[in-house]
C-alpha positions as CSV (number, residue, x, y, z in Angstrom):
1,M,272.2,215.0,14.7
2,T,272.7,218.7,14.1
3,Y,270.7,221.5,15.6
4,H,270.1,224.8,13.9
5,S,268.2,228.1,14.3
6,G,267.1,229.8,11.1
7,A,269.7,229.2,8.4
8,A,272.6,229.0,10.8
9,N,273.8,225.5,11.3
10,R,275.1,225.1,14.9
11,G,277.0,221.9,14.1
12,P,277.1,218.5,15.9
13,T,276.6,218.2,19.6
14,R,278.1,216.1,22.3
15,R,276.4,214.6,25.3
16,Q,276.3,216.9,28.3
17,F,275.4,215.9,31.9
18,F,272.9,218.1,33.8
19,K,272.0,218.4,37.4
20,I,268.4,218.2,38.6
21,G,267.4,221.3,40.5
22,A,264.8,221.5,43.1
23,V,261.3,221.3,41.7
24,S,260.0,224.8,41.5
25,A,256.8,225.8,43.2
26,A,255.5,227.3,40.0
27,L,256.8,227.9,36.5
28,P,256.7,231.6,35.8
29,L,255.9,230.9,32.2
30,L,252.5,229.4,33.1
31,G,251.3,232.9,33.6
32,A,251.2,233.2,29.9
33,C,248.8,230.4,29.5
34,S,245.1,230.9,28.9
35,S,243.5,231.1,32.3
36,D,241.1,228.3,31.5
37,E,244.0,225.9,30.8
38,Q,246.2,226.6,33.8
39,G,246.5,223.7,36.2
40,Q,245.0,221.1,33.9
41,T,246.6,217.7,33.6
42,P,245.8,216.4,30.1
43,Q,246.0,212.7,29.9
44,Q,247.0,212.0,26.4
45,S,248.3,213.2,23.1
46,D,247.5,211.0,20.1
47,S,250.3,208.8,19.1
48,G,250.7,205.2,18.3
49,E,250.7,202.7,15.5
50,S,247.1,201.8,15.3
51,A,243.6,203.1,16.0
52,S,243.4,201.4,19.3
53,A,246.5,203.4,20.4
54,L,244.1,206.3,20.8
55,F,242.7,204.4,23.9
56,D,246.0,202.8,25.0
57,P,246.4,203.2,28.8
58,L,250.1,204.1,28.3
59,K,250.0,207.6,27.0
60,P,252.7,210.2,26.4
61,P,252.8,213.6,28.1
62,T,251.6,216.6,26.1
63,Q,252.4,220.2,25.9
64,L,256.1,220.3,26.9
65,I,257.1,223.9,27.9
66,G,260.5,225.2,28.8
67,A,261.5,228.5,30.5
68,V,265.0,229.9,31.1
69,S,265.1,231.4,34.6
70,A,268.8,232.2,34.6
71,A,271.7,231.6,32.2
72,S,272.3,227.9,31.8
73,V,269.2,226.9,33.8
74,M,266.1,225.4,32.2
75,T,262.8,224.6,33.8
76,L,260.6,222.1,32.0
77,T,256.9,221.4,32.6
78,W,254.5,219.1,30.8
79,S,250.9,217.9,31.0
80,A,250.6,214.4,32.5
81,G,250.7,211.2,30.6
82,S,249.0,208.1,32.0
83,V,249.5,204.4,32.7
84,S,247.1,201.5,33.2
85,S,247.6,201.4,36.9
86,G,249.7,203.2,39.6
87,V,251.5,206.5,39.2
88,P,253.1,207.4,35.9
89,R,256.8,208.2,35.9
90,Y,258.6,210.2,33.3
91,Q,261.9,210.0,31.5
92,V,263.5,213.4,30.5
93,Y,265.8,213.4,27.5
94,V,268.2,216.1,26.4
95,D,269.9,215.9,23.0
96,D,268.6,212.3,22.7
97,E,270.2,211.2,25.9
98,L,268.2,210.1,29.0
99,Q,269.0,212.5,31.9
100,L,266.6,211.5,34.6
101,E,263.4,209.7,35.7
102,T,260.8,211.4,37.9
103,D,257.2,211.2,39.0
104,K,256.9,215.0,38.8
105,T,255.7,217.0,35.8
106,L,258.1,219.9,36.5
107,V,261.9,219.7,36.8
108,T,264.8,222.2,36.7
109,L,268.0,221.4,34.9
110,D,271.2,223.4,34.9
111,G,274.8,223.1,33.6
112,F,274.0,224.1,30.0
113,A,276.5,225.7,27.7
114,D,275.0,229.1,26.8
115,D,276.1,229.1,23.2
116,R,274.4,225.9,21.9
117,I,270.9,224.8,20.9
118,H,269.5,221.9,22.8
119,A,266.5,219.5,22.2
120,F,264.3,218.2,25.0
121,F,261.6,215.6,25.1
122,V,259.8,213.5,27.7
123,R,258.3,209.9,27.8
124,T,255.9,208.2,30.1
125,I,257.0,204.9,31.6
126,D,255.0,202.3,33.6
127,A,255.9,200.0,36.5
128,D,257.1,197.4,34.0
129,G,259.4,199.8,32.3
130,R,257.3,200.2,29.1
131,Q,257.8,203.5,27.3
132,S,255.2,205.6,25.7
133,A,255.8,207.6,22.5
134,S,257.6,210.9,23.2
135,T,256.5,214.5,23.3
136,A,257.4,216.7,20.5
137,Q,261.0,217.9,20.9
138,L,261.4,221.4,22.4
139,V,264.4,223.1,20.7
140,R,266.0,226.2,22.0
141,E,269.1,227.9,23.6
142,V,269.6,228.0,27.3
143,A,271.2,231.3,27.5
144,T,269.8,234.5,29.1
145,P,266.5,234.7,30.8
146,D,263.5,234.8,28.5
147,D,262.6,237.8,26.4
148,S,259.1,238.9,27.4
149,S,258.4,240.6,24.1
150,R,258.3,237.3,22.2
151,P,255.8,234.4,22.3
152,P,257.0,232.5,25.4
153,F,256.4,229.0,24.1
154,L,255.3,226.9,21.2
155,V,254.1,223.3,21.8
156,A,253.1,220.6,19.2
157,I,250.9,217.6,19.6
158,P,251.3,215.0,16.8
159,A,248.3,213.3,15.2
160,A,247.7,210.9,12.4
161,S,246.8,213.5,9.9
162,G,248.9,216.4,11.0
163,V,250.2,218.4,14.0
164,Q,248.3,220.6,16.5
165,F,250.3,223.7,17.4
166,R,249.6,226.1,20.2
167,W,251.5,229.0,21.7
168,A,251.0,232.0,24.0
169,H,250.9,235.8,23.5
170,P,254.1,237.6,24.6
171,T,254.0,238.4,28.3
172,G,255.8,241.7,28.3
173,D,254.3,245.1,29.2
174,R,252.7,245.7,25.8
175,N,249.8,247.9,24.9
176,S,248.3,245.2,22.8
177,T,248.9,241.7,21.6
178,P,250.5,241.1,18.2
179,A,248.5,241.9,15.2
180,E,249.5,238.7,13.4
181,Y,251.3,235.3,13.9
182,R,252.9,233.3,11.1
183,L,253.7,229.6,11.6
184,F,256.7,228.4,9.6
185,R,258.3,225.0,8.8
186,E,262.1,225.2,8.8
187,G,263.6,225.8,5.3
188,E,260.4,227.2,3.8
189,V,259.8,230.8,3.0
190,R,256.0,230.6,2.8
191,P,254.2,230.2,6.1
192,L,252.0,227.3,6.9
193,A,249.5,229.6,8.5
194,V,248.9,233.3,8.9
195,L,246.6,234.2,11.9
196,S,245.5,237.8,12.1
197,A,243.7,239.9,14.6
198,D,240.1,240.9,13.9
199,R,240.2,244.6,13.0
200,V,236.4,245.0,13.5
201,S,236.1,243.3,16.9
202,G,239.6,244.0,18.1
203,S,240.1,240.4,19.2
204,A,243.6,239.0,19.2
205,P,244.9,236.6,16.6
206,A,244.4,232.9,17.4
207,T,247.2,231.1,19.2
208,H,246.5,227.6,17.8
209,F,246.6,225.9,14.4
210,F,246.2,222.4,13.2
211,A,248.6,221.7,10.2
212,T,247.4,219.0,7.9
213,G,249.3,217.3,5.1
214,V,252.2,216.6,7.4
215,L,253.9,213.4,6.2
216,P,253.9,210.6,8.8
217,S,257.3,209.9,10.5
218,V,259.0,212.7,8.6
219,E,260.4,215.0,11.3
220,N,260.4,218.7,10.7
221,E,261.2,221.8,12.8
222,Y,258.5,224.5,13.2
223,F,258.5,228.0,14.7
224,V,256.0,230.9,15.1
225,V,256.8,234.6,14.5
226,A,254.8,237.5,16.0
227,Y,254.2,240.7,14.0
228,S,253.0,244.1,15.3
229,D,251.8,244.8,11.8
230,P,252.1,242.7,8.6
231,S,255.5,244.2,7.8
232,T,257.0,244.6,11.3
233,E,258.4,241.6,13.0
234,I,258.3,241.4,16.8
235,G,260.2,238.2,17.1
236,E,260.2,234.4,16.9
237,S,258.8,232.2,19.7
238,L,261.4,231.5,22.3
239,N,261.5,227.8,21.3
240,R,261.0,225.8,18.2
241,V,259.5,222.3,18.1
242,R,260.7,219.3,16.2
243,V,257.9,216.8,15.5
244,S,256.3,214.5,12.9
245,A,252.9,213.2,12.3
246,Y,252.5,209.4,12.9
247,D,251.1,206.5,11.0
248,R,247.8,205.1,12.0
249,T,246.4,202.0,10.2
250,W,242.7,201.6,10.9
251,P,241.5,198.0,10.9
252,R,240.2,197.3,7.4
253,A,237.7,194.9,6.0
254,V,238.9,191.4,5.2
255,D,238.7,190.9,1.4
256,N,236.1,188.2,0.5
257,L,235.2,187.4,4.1
258,Q,233.7,183.9,4.1
259,A,230.9,182.6,6.2
260,P,232.0,180.1,8.8
261,D,231.3,176.4,8.2
262,L,228.8,175.3,10.8
263,A,229.9,171.9,12.1
264,E,227.0,171.2,14.5
265,A,224.4,172.6,16.8
266,K,224.0,170.1,19.6
267,Q,221.1,170.5,22.1
268,D,220.6,169.0,25.5
269,S,218.1,169.9,28.2
270,A,219.5,173.3,29.0
271,T,221.8,174.4,26.3
272,V,222.7,174.3,22.6
273,T,226.4,173.9,21.8
274,V,227.3,175.5,18.5
275,S,230.7,174.7,16.8
276,W,232.2,175.8,13.5
277,S,235.4,176.4,11.6
278,Y,236.6,179.4,9.6
279,N,237.3,179.5,5.9
280,N,239.6,182.6,5.9
281,S,243.4,182.3,6.3
282,S,243.2,184.0,9.7
283,A,240.5,184.0,12.3
284,P,238.1,187.0,12.1
285,F,237.4,189.3,15.0
286,A,234.3,187.3,16.1
287,C,231.6,184.8,15.1
288,N,228.0,186.0,15.7
289,V,225.4,183.3,16.2
290,F,221.8,183.7,15.2
291,A,218.6,181.7,15.7
292,G,216.7,182.6,12.6
293,E,217.1,186.4,12.5
294,R,217.6,186.7,16.3
295,F,221.1,187.3,17.7
296,I,221.8,184.8,20.5
297,G,225.6,185.1,21.1
298,Q,229.0,186.2,20.1
299,Q,232.4,184.4,20.3
300,T,235.6,186.4,20.0
301,Q,237.9,183.5,21.0
302,G,237.6,179.9,19.9
303,T,235.2,178.2,17.6
304,E,232.5,177.0,20.0
305,L,229.7,178.7,21.8
306,V,227.3,177.3,24.4
307,V,223.9,179.1,24.4
308,P,221.1,178.7,26.9
309,V,218.2,176.9,25.1
310,D,215.7,179.4,26.3
311,R,217.2,182.0,24.0
312,I,216.2,179.9,21.0
313,A,212.6,179.7,19.6
314,A,211.2,176.2,18.9
315,G,212.3,175.0,15.4
316,A,214.7,177.8,14.8
317,S,217.6,177.5,12.4
318,I,221.1,178.2,13.7
319,N,223.2,180.4,11.4
320,L,226.5,182.1,11.7
321,T,228.3,185.2,10.4
322,A,232.0,185.9,10.6
323,V,232.9,189.5,11.6
324,D,236.1,191.2,10.7
325,D,238.0,193.8,12.8
326,A,236.3,196.7,11.0
327,G,232.8,195.5,11.8
328,Y,231.9,194.0,8.4
329,S,230.0,190.7,8.4
330,S,230.2,187.8,6.1
331,P,227.0,186.3,4.5
332,L,225.1,183.9,6.7
333,S,226.2,180.3,6.9
334,A,224.1,177.5,6.0
335,G,221.6,176.7,8.8
336,V,221.1,173.8,11.1
337,E,217.7,173.4,12.8
338,V,217.4,172.7,16.5
339,A,214.4,171.9,18.7
340,G,214.8,175.1,20.7
341,S,212.3,176.1,23.4
342,N,208.6,177.0,23.5
343,A,209.4,179.5,26.3
344,V,211.9,182.0,25.1
345,R,212.6,184.4,28.0
346,S,212.2,188.2,27.4
347,R,215.6,189.0,29.0
348,A,217.9,186.9,27.0
349,F,221.1,188.4,28.5
350,D,221.3,189.0,32.3
351,G,223.0,192.0,33.8
352,E,222.2,194.4,31.0
353,F,219.9,197.3,30.2
354,R,216.8,196.6,28.2
355,T,213.7,198.4,27.1
356,D,210.1,197.3,27.6
357,G,208.1,199.5,25.2
358,F,208.6,203.1,26.3
359,A,210.4,202.1,29.6
360,I,214.1,201.7,30.1
361,L,215.0,199.0,32.6
362,D,218.4,198.7,34.4
363,P,220.3,195.5,34.9
364,E,218.2,194.6,37.9
365,D,215.0,195.2,35.9
366,R,214.1,198.4,37.7
367,S,212.9,201.5,35.9
368,F,215.8,203.6,34.8
369,I,215.3,207.3,34.0
370,P,218.5,209.0,32.8
371,V,219.2,212.2,34.8
372,G,222.5,214.0,34.7
373,S,224.6,216.3,32.5
374,N,226.8,216.7,29.5
375,M,230.6,216.7,30.2
376,S,233.8,217.2,28.3
377,G,235.9,214.2,27.2
378,L,238.5,213.1,24.7
379,D,239.9,215.8,22.5
380,Y,237.2,218.3,23.5
381,F,236.9,222.1,23.2
382,W,236.3,222.7,26.9
383,N,238.3,221.4,29.8
384,E,236.4,221.4,33.1
385,K,237.6,218.8,35.5
386,V,235.8,215.4,34.9
387,I,238.4,212.8,35.8
388,G,238.4,212.2,39.5
389,E,235.1,213.8,40.2
390,S,232.6,210.9,39.9
391,A,231.8,211.1,43.6
392,A,230.4,214.5,43.1
393,A,228.3,213.3,40.2
394,A,227.0,210.2,42.1
395,E,226.7,211.5,45.7
396,N,226.2,215.3,45.5
397,W,224.2,215.6,42.3
398,R,222.9,212.0,42.4
399,W,223.2,211.7,38.7
400,N,222.8,208.3,37.1
401,T,223.9,209.3,33.6
402,V,226.6,211.6,32.0
403,R,227.1,212.3,28.3
404,I,230.7,212.6,27.4
405,G,231.5,214.7,24.4
406,C,234.5,213.5,22.3
407,G,236.4,214.9,19.4
408,M,239.0,213.5,17.0
409,S,242.3,215.3,17.2
410,D,243.4,213.5,14.1
411,W,241.1,215.9,12.3
412,G,242.2,219.0,14.2
413,A,239.7,220.5,16.6
414,I,236.0,220.0,16.6
415,S,235.3,223.0,14.6
416,G,238.8,224.2,13.7
417,G,239.5,225.7,17.1
418,Y,241.3,224.9,20.3
419,L,241.4,221.4,21.8
420,Y,242.0,220.5,25.4
421,F,243.6,217.4,26.7
422,R,242.6,217.3,30.4
423,N,240.0,214.5,29.9
424,N,241.7,212.5,27.2
425,D,241.9,209.3,29.1
426,L,238.7,207.8,27.9
427,R,239.1,204.5,29.5
428,R,239.7,206.2,32.9
429,I,236.6,208.3,32.6
430,V,234.5,205.2,31.7
431,D,236.0,203.0,34.4
432,E,235.6,205.7,37.1
433,Y,232.0,206.6,36.4
434,T,230.6,203.2,35.4
435,S,232.2,201.7,38.6
436,R,229.6,203.9,40.4
437,E,226.9,202.5,38.1
438,I,226.6,205.8,36.2
439,V,225.8,205.4,32.6
440,V,228.4,207.0,30.3
441,V,226.8,208.0,27.0
442,L,229.7,208.5,24.5
443,S,229.0,211.1,21.8
444,Q,231.1,212.4,18.9
445,F,231.3,216.1,18.2
446,S,234.0,216.2,15.5
447,K,233.6,218.4,12.6
448,G,232.0,216.6,9.7
449,A,228.4,216.6,10.7
450,Q,225.9,219.4,10.8
451,G,226.7,220.8,7.4
452,Q,230.5,221.0,7.9
453,M,233.2,219.8,5.6
454,G,231.2,219.8,2.4
455,S,228.0,218.2,3.7
456,T,224.9,220.3,2.8
457,D,222.2,218.2,4.5
458,G,223.4,218.1,8.1
459,L,224.5,214.5,7.8
460,L,228.0,212.9,7.8
461,N,229.7,213.6,4.5
462,T,229.8,210.5,2.3
463,A,232.1,211.9,-0.4
464,P,235.3,209.8,-0.8
465,G,238.3,211.7,0.6
466,S,236.1,214.1,2.7
467,A,237.8,212.9,5.9
468,P,240.7,215.2,6.4
469,D,243.2,212.5,7.4
470,G,244.7,211.5,4.1
471,T,243.2,208.0,4.1
472,G,240.7,208.7,1.2
473,R,237.8,207.7,3.5
474,S,234.6,209.7,3.7
475,I,233.6,211.4,6.9
476,A,230.9,208.8,7.3
477,E,233.4,205.9,6.9
478,A,235.9,207.5,9.2
479,M,233.4,208.2,11.9
480,T,232.0,204.7,11.7
481,D,235.6,203.3,11.9
482,W,236.1,205.3,15.1
483,W,232.9,204.0,16.6
484,V,233.7,200.4,15.7
485,E,237.0,200.8,17.7
486,V,235.2,202.3,20.6
487,A,232.4,199.7,20.6
488,K,234.9,196.9,20.6
489,I,236.7,198.3,23.6
490,F,233.6,198.9,25.8
491,A,231.3,196.1,24.4
492,D,231.4,194.2,27.7
493,N,230.4,197.2,29.9
494,P,226.6,197.6,29.9
495,Y,227.0,201.1,31.4
496,V,228.6,202.4,28.2
497,W,226.0,203.7,25.7
498,I,226.9,204.8,22.2
499,N,225.5,208.1,20.7
500,P,227.0,208.0,17.2
501,I,225.9,211.3,15.7
502,N,225.4,214.6,17.5
503,E,222.5,216.8,16.3
504,P,222.1,215.6,12.7
505,G,220.2,217.6,10.1
506,G,216.6,217.4,8.9
507,D,216.7,214.8,6.1
508,L,214.7,212.0,7.8
509,D,215.2,209.4,5.1
510,G,218.9,210.2,4.7
511,L,219.4,210.1,8.5
512,E,217.7,206.7,8.8
513,G,219.9,205.4,6.0
514,Q,223.1,206.8,7.6
515,Y,222.1,205.3,11.0
516,R,221.5,201.9,9.4
517,S,224.9,201.9,7.7
518,M,226.6,202.8,11.0
519,L,224.6,200.4,13.2
520,T,225.2,197.5,10.9
521,R,228.9,197.6,11.7
522,I,228.6,198.7,15.3
523,R,226.1,195.9,16.0
524,A,228.5,193.4,14.4
525,V,231.2,194.0,17.0
526,A,229.0,195.2,20.0
527,P,225.7,193.5,19.7
528,R,224.5,194.2,23.2
529,T,225.7,197.8,23.7
530,P,222.8,200.3,24.2
531,I,222.6,202.7,21.2
532,V,221.3,206.3,21.6
533,L,220.2,207.9,18.4
534,D,219.8,211.7,18.2
535,A,216.6,212.9,16.5
536,A,216.6,214.9,13.3
537,N,216.6,218.7,12.8
538,F,219.6,219.1,15.1
539,A,218.0,216.7,17.5
540,N,215.0,219.1,18.2
541,D,212.8,216.8,16.1
542,I,210.8,219.7,14.8
543,P,211.6,221.1,11.4
544,N,211.7,224.8,10.7
545,S,209.2,224.2,8.0
546,A,206.6,222.8,10.4
547,T,203.1,224.3,10.1
548,I,201.7,223.0,13.4
549,G,200.9,226.4,14.8
550,A,200.6,226.1,18.6
551,G,199.8,222.4,18.3
552,P,201.7,219.1,18.9
553,V,204.7,217.8,17.0
554,D,203.6,216.2,13.7
555,P,204.5,212.5,14.1
556,E,205.3,212.2,10.4
557,Q,207.8,215.1,10.7
558,S,209.4,213.6,13.8
559,F,212.3,211.2,13.3
560,V,211.8,209.6,16.7
561,L,208.1,208.9,16.2
562,S,208.1,208.0,12.5
563,R,211.5,206.1,12.1
564,G,212.1,205.0,15.6
565,P,210.0,201.8,15.6
566,N,211.6,200.3,12.5
567,L,215.1,201.1,13.8
568,M,214.3,199.4,17.1
569,N,213.0,196.4,15.3
570,D,216.1,195.9,13.2
571,F,218.8,196.9,15.6
572,G,217.2,196.4,19.1
573,A,215.6,193.8,21.3
574,A,213.4,192.3,18.6
575,R,216.5,191.0,16.9
576,G,218.2,189.9,20.2
577,Y,220.4,193.0,20.3
578,G,220.8,195.6,23.1
579,P,218.3,198.4,23.3
580,V,217.9,201.3,20.9
581,I,217.0,204.5,22.7
582,F,216.3,208.0,21.3
583,S,217.5,211.4,22.3
584,I,215.9,214.8,21.7
585,H,217.5,218.2,22.4
586,V,215.0,220.8,23.7
587,Y,216.1,224.3,22.9
588,S,214.5,227.3,21.1
589,R,212.6,225.3,18.5
590,W,210.2,223.8,21.0
591,P,208.3,226.9,22.0
592,V,207.9,228.3,18.5
593,N,204.4,229.1,17.1
594,Y,204.9,227.4,13.7
595,G,202.8,229.2,11.0
596,G,202.1,232.0,13.5
597,D,204.1,234.7,15.2
598,G,206.4,234.5,18.1
599,R,206.3,231.7,20.7
600,I,203.5,229.7,22.3
601,N,202.7,230.2,25.9
602,D,203.9,227.9,28.7
603,E,200.6,225.9,28.9
604,Q,200.7,225.2,25.2
605,L,204.4,224.2,25.4
606,A,203.6,221.8,28.2
607,A,200.8,220.3,26.1
608,R,203.2,219.9,23.2
609,M,205.7,218.1,25.4
610,R,203.0,215.8,27.0
611,T,201.6,214.9,23.5
612,F,205.1,214.0,22.3
613,V,205.6,211.7,25.3
614,S,202.2,210.0,24.8
615,E,202.9,209.4,21.1
616,A,206.2,207.8,22.0
617,R,204.6,205.7,24.6
618,R,201.9,204.5,22.2
619,R,204.6,203.5,19.7
620,G,206.8,201.9,22.3
621,V,209.7,204.2,21.5
622,P,211.9,205.1,24.6
623,F,213.6,208.5,24.6
624,F,215.2,211.1,26.9
625,V,216.2,214.7,26.7
626,G,219.9,214.6,25.8
627,E,220.5,218.4,26.0
628,T,218.6,221.4,27.3
629,G,219.8,224.8,28.5
630,V,219.6,228.5,27.8
631,E,221.7,230.2,25.2
632,D,222.1,234.0,25.3
633,W,221.0,234.5,21.7
634,A,217.7,232.7,22.3
635,T,217.0,233.4,26.0
636,E,213.3,233.9,25.7
637,Y,212.7,230.7,23.8
638,D,215.3,228.5,25.6
639,S,214.1,229.8,29.0
640,A,210.6,228.6,28.2
641,S,211.9,225.2,27.3
642,V,213.9,224.9,30.5
643,R,211.2,226.5,32.7
644,V,208.4,224.2,31.4
645,G,210.6,221.1,31.1
646,L,212.3,221.3,34.5
647,Y,210.5,223.7,36.8
648,E,206.8,224.3,36.1
649,Q,203.6,223.1,34.5
650,G,204.0,219.6,35.8
651,L,202.6,217.8,38.8
652,L,203.9,214.7,40.5
653,D,202.6,213.3,43.8
654,G,201.0,216.7,44.5
655,R,204.3,218.5,44.0
656,P,204.9,221.1,41.2
657,V,207.6,219.8,38.9
658,G,208.7,220.2,35.3
659,V,206.8,218.4,32.6
660,W,209.7,216.0,31.9
661,Q,209.7,214.8,35.5
662,E,206.0,214.5,35.6
663,Q,206.1,212.3,32.5
664,Q,209.1,210.3,33.9
665,V,211.3,211.3,30.9
666,G,215.1,211.6,31.6
667,V,217.0,214.9,31.2
668,L,220.7,215.6,30.7
669,A,221.5,219.3,31.1
670,W,224.0,221.2,28.9
671,H,226.7,221.5,30.5
672,T,229.2,221.0,33.3
673,S,231.7,223.4,31.7
674,P,231.5,227.1,32.9
675,F,232.5,228.1,29.4
676,S,229.4,226.6,27.9
677,G,227.3,229.6,28.8
678,M,224.8,227.2,30.3
679,P,226.6,225.6,33.3
680,V,224.8,223.5,35.9
681,A,226.7,225.3,38.7
682,A,226.2,228.8,39.9
683,D,228.6,231.4,38.4
684,D,231.1,231.3,41.2
685,R,231.4,227.5,41.5
686,D,232.7,224.4,39.7
687,W,230.1,221.7,39.0
688,F,231.9,219.2,41.3
689,S,232.0,221.6,44.2
690,V,228.2,222.0,44.4
691,T,226.9,220.4,47.6
692,D,223.5,222.1,47.9
693,V,220.7,223.3,45.6
694,S,221.6,226.9,46.4
695,E,224.9,226.4,44.6
696,A,223.4,225.1,41.4
697,S,222.6,227.6,38.5
698,P,219.2,229.1,39.2
699,Q,216.5,229.9,36.7
700,P,216.5,230.6,33.8
701,D,219.3,228.0,33.8
702,A,218.9,224.3,34.3
703,G,221.0,223.6,37.4
704,V,218.4,224.0,40.2
705,G,215.7,222.2,38.2
706,L,218.1,219.3,37.5
707,W,219.1,219.1,41.1
708,N,215.5,219.0,42.2
709,Y,214.8,216.2,39.7
710,S,217.7,214.0,40.8
711,H,216.9,214.6,44.5
712,S,213.2,213.9,44.2
713,P,211.8,211.0,46.4
714,G,211.7,207.7,44.6
């Protein structure tokens, strides 16, 4: 292997041996990082051979950074990888040769020749010696101490559709940051990206870019150059990176998937034993068993299922479908009639959540009202600490539900911006929080919905090739593929709920159709998982075109009230599946006087909220408030929504409360991140350090109201 810088070929290298220095107390280079990223320990970069590698517990480190503190001395630091259990260890390689193993994420190496280019990378290893994929290679000289006038580092995180690059502004004593950055691929004159400062606002140029169209498994070298103006170069980043995108093969549909052959359905006094054989060359992912149109069981291993007889109505016909790995189902098999039972129990599956009309019931059949907050998760754009803080959620805040926002780094960032990796171990988040019986609502925030990427109706783009990952899939197909993988992983955990689209647009018929397409596949692989469906009109469930004045929400314009019952009938308990629950987001649309001027008063807003609840109760449609908070641009309107919803206008057991608590409707605040502009903690605190109501964010924000709700008697 040869190493080079610019056009100069430095020639072949030989193995060198390096000494491990003492682990430094701090890496000086970290001072160049954004303050909101310092100290984070991201859990994962996306690498692997298949979609499920995204959730593989053995994850490589990310963000390998190197700094030269003296001639021939290199200090390396990286963001942590993870293993399924125990403490991860790391293998450090120099010029493709293993140099050391350590459980630290910062090491110092010396003994380098100062006239050669070297390449560094790190892998995670577990207790069994299994290796993760490697970080991108950091390529640079180890000569004189670092030049503070140049960008101090460049890191790269590979993905299936490209590479995420990030770097830092120069750290020298400069009057201003560079006016422009250009990202280059070695051997090419034209830059991959030009990122310029905003001349109007004076903001600095971005220090991140997601490069698409990178061929999988083709390794290239990249570097970034800073400019003081478009014609004056400051200098190249102190290191280059050598990296490739990786192949990912999503599970695909089985061509001509055949229905199983039902051998028999044999009934005794307590059970029905159903057996079958498959017609395809390989066994599908699962066989789903139905009594008439009602789901009664799933078998992912073997060709026999024993079903309690009280799940089966008298005289029902037993039918089967085969389900492939992508969540597509075969036609129904021919049926076999069984005697069944005249007393089919209402809770067909024990130990799971269910709904009873408007009410949500927990696995012990107790009333369950979701109260908690939104949090950052996998590939997200904020990075507050979530992993390791479930005790604060459960014991301090007394939350029973959190909503974890996820992105898809294979598409770049959520909206083209920066991604953080602190909370990327999705399995670990789920295991930690659900072990405390906290419901984890998984939500997907990737770009593609809400009018992005060519969609004009606020729905997932269905145009072939609209997914920016080179697969030819539409956004809708790719998003559903992602959810099928997630659903398979967590199908046996009743405390994991799936919220497939965040804040869709206002086309009620289009949204219902999109949900039906997604749920058909999700239900095939995770029939019992609770599903949370966001309402239309960016989940506010009130269209801008409403003409209701100061009155209640029009049920015909409400997705929850008009479309909810049919979706519940087809994908919920009526068909033997897990519950379907709805979510509304209560922001500035709720206090608007539609057809009039300005906003309605607090009493009118309280009446609007109460009427919405009573209409949902009458229809038997359960819902909770999935987001609420106060945005700076809409303070007057958002403040009213939070004030009436969480603080005032309600009465419960003689105590003044918000309307949602009075009506026993759950609320999840937006957000635990201090960068959200609507944090649940007071300005000087992290969410997990709050131990008293005085440390929560006060009115007009939601923190104090949320604390009071979760700490209320009963």
